[in-house]
C-alpha positions in Angstrom: -31.2 16.8 151.4 -30.4 16.3 155.0 -29.3 13.0 156.6 -32.6 12.9 158.5 -34.6 13.2 155.2 -32.6 10.4 153.6 -33.3 8.1 156.6 -37.1 8.9 156.4 -37.1 8.3 152.7 -35.3 5.0 153.1 -37.7 3.9 155.9 -40.7 4.9 153.7 -39.2 2.9 150.8 -38.8 -0.2 153.0 -42.4 0.1 154.3 -43.6 0.4 150.7 -41.6 -2.6 149.5 -42.8 -4.7 152.5 -46.4 -3.9 151.5 -45.7 -5.0 147.9 -43.9 -8.2 149.0 -44.4 -11.4 147.1 -43.0 -13.5 149.9 -44.9 -16.1 151.9 -44.1 -17.7 155.2 -45.7 -20.9 156.3 -45.6 -21.6 160.0 -46.7 -25.2 160.7 -47.8 -27.0 163.8 -47.4 -30.8 163.7 -47.5 -31.7 167.4 -49.2 -35.1 166.7 -46.5 -36.1 164.1 -42.9 -37.4 164.7 -39.9 -35.1 164.7 -37.7 -35.7 161.7 -40.6 -36.5 159.4 -40.5 -34.7 156.1 -43.2 -32.3 155.0 -43.6 -31.6 151.2 -45.2 -28.6 149.6 -46.4 -29.3 146.1 -48.9 -28.0 143.6 -52.3 -29.7 144.2 -53.0 -30.5 140.5 -49.4 -31.5 139.8 -48.0 -33.4 142.8 -44.7 -33.9 140.9 -44.1 -30.1 141.0 -42.5 -29.8 144.5 -42.2 -26.3 145.8 -40.4 -27.1 149.0 -39.6 -29.6 151.7 -38.8 -29.3 155.4 -38.5 -31.4 158.5 -40.7 -31.4 161.6 -38.7 -30.3 164.6 -40.2 -30.1 168.1 -43.7 -30.4 166.6 -43.3 -27.5 164.2 -42.1 -26.8 160.7 -41.6 -23.8 158.5 -41.4 -23.0 154.8 -40.9 -19.7 153.1 -40.4 -18.4 149.6 -41.8 -16.1 147.0 -44.7 -16.3 144.6 -46.0 -13.8 142.1 -49.3 -15.7 141.7 -51.7 -17.4 144.0 -51.6 -21.2 143.4 -53.6 -24.1 145.0 -51.1 -26.3 146.9 -50.9 -29.2 149.2 -48.7 -29.8 152.2 -48.3 -33.4 153.1 -46.4 -35.8 155.3 -44.0 -37.9 153.1 -44.5 -41.0 155.2 -48.3 -40.7 155.0 -49.5 -38.5 152.1 -53.1 -38.7 153.4 -51.9 -36.5 156.3 -52.2 -33.4 154.3 -53.9 -30.0 153.9 -54.8 -28.2 150.6 -54.6 -24.4 150.6 -53.9 -21.3 148.6 -50.2 -20.4 148.5 -50.1 -16.6 148.3 -48.0 -13.8 149.6 -48.4 -13.4 153.4 -48.3 -15.4 156.6 -50.0 -18.8 156.4 -50.5 -21.1 159.4 -50.9 -24.8 158.9 -52.0 -27.4 161.5 -51.0 -30.7 160.0 -52.5 -33.8 161.7 -52.3 -37.5 161.1 -55.0 -38.9 158.9 -58.0 -39.2 159.4 -57.9 -36.2 161.8 -58.6 -33.0 159.8 -55.7 -30.6 159.1 -56.4 -26.9 159.0 -55.1 -23.7 157.4 -55.4 -20.0 158.2 -53.7 -16.7 158.1 -54.7 -15.1 154.8 -58.2 -13.9 153.9 -58.5 -16.5 151.1 -57.2 -19.4 153.3 -59.6 -18.3 156.1 -62.5 -18.4 153.6 -61.3 -21.8 152.3 -61.1 -23.3 155.9 -64.5 -21.9 156.7 -65.9 -23.7 153.7 -64.1 -26.9 154.6 -65.5 -26.7 158.2 -69.0 -26.2 156.9 -68.8 -29.0 154.5 -67.2 -31.3 157.1 -70.1 -30.8 159.6 -72.8 -31.3 157.0 -70.9 -34.3 155.5 -70.7 -36.0 158.9 -74.5 -35.5 159.3 -75.0 -36.8 155.8 -73.0 -40.0 156.4 -74.9 -40.6 159.7 -78.3 -40.2 157.9 -77.2 -42.5 155.1 -76.2 -45.2 157.5 -79.5 -44.9 159.4 -81.4 -45.0 156.0 -79.6 -48.3 155.1 -80.5 -49.9 158.4 -84.3 -49.2 158.3 -86.8 -51.5 156.6 -89.8 -49.2 157.1 -90.5 -47.5 153.9 -91.9 -44.4 155.5 -88.8 -43.9 157.7 -86.6 -44.5 154.7 -88.4 -41.8 152.7 -88.1 -39.4 155.6 -84.4 -40.1 155.9 -83.8 -39.8 152.2 -85.6 -36.4 152.2 -83.2 -35.3 155.0 -80.2 -36.6 153.0 -81.4 -34.6 150.0 -81.8 -31.5 152.1 -78.2 -31.8 153.4 -76.9 -32.2 149.8 -78.7 -29.0 148.9 -77.2 -27.3 152.0 -73.7 -28.4 151.1 -74.2 -27.1 147.6 -75.5 -23.8 148.9 -72.4 -23.4 151.1 -70.1 -24.0 148.1 -72.0 -21.6 145.9 -72.2 -19.0 148.6 -68.4 -19.1 149.1 -67.9 -18.9 145.3 -70.2 -15.8 145.1 -68.4 -14.1 148.1 -65.1 -14.7 146.4 -66.1 -14.2 142.8 -63.3 -11.7 142.3 -60.4 -13.8 143.6 -58.7 -17.1 143.0 -60.9 -19.0 145.5 -64.0 -18.0 143.6 -62.4 -19.0 140.3 -61.2 -22.3 141.7 -64.8 -23.2 142.8 -66.3 -22.0 139.5 -63.8 -24.2 137.6 -64.0 -27.3 139.7 -67.5 -27.5 141.3 -70.3 -29.1 139.4 -73.6 -28.6 141.2 -75.6 -31.8 141.3 -79.0 -31.9 139.6 -81.5 -32.0 142.3 -85.0 -33.6 141.8 
């Protein structure tokens, strides 16, 4: 075997190993938070299981590691745990935009996290409309107006449920679909 063939074989092996990697890299943006604040990465369903911590520096933070399974996690600001984002920790490059509560934080970078963020965006828009209609409904004394508003509220509830079920269906063969299946209980509509 020639020296050139050995180099080609080694390069091919490195490419193959890179494709089979179980490593993750989280690149975080926290421009609205204070430098020096601590960000914690923990399991969503077991906050005591801390997977990593890092500090905000110049409005950014980074975490990296390995995982052989996809797990649902939460990254949060230690000084204000409501400043957080839930996401799927999986091999690949994940981008997090962590904002102070109540401003919504975001996640992207992997197919599953892009789907998760898309669902969160849809539910947020519909939820904001729902809250506005519920407030209007509480303010009106006219029975006819109240019925109309309640009908619109019911329609939005159905639309939110439809978004969740649609995301579960599109992702039925991955962890996101399984997560929704295990955790979402569709309301009983009249």
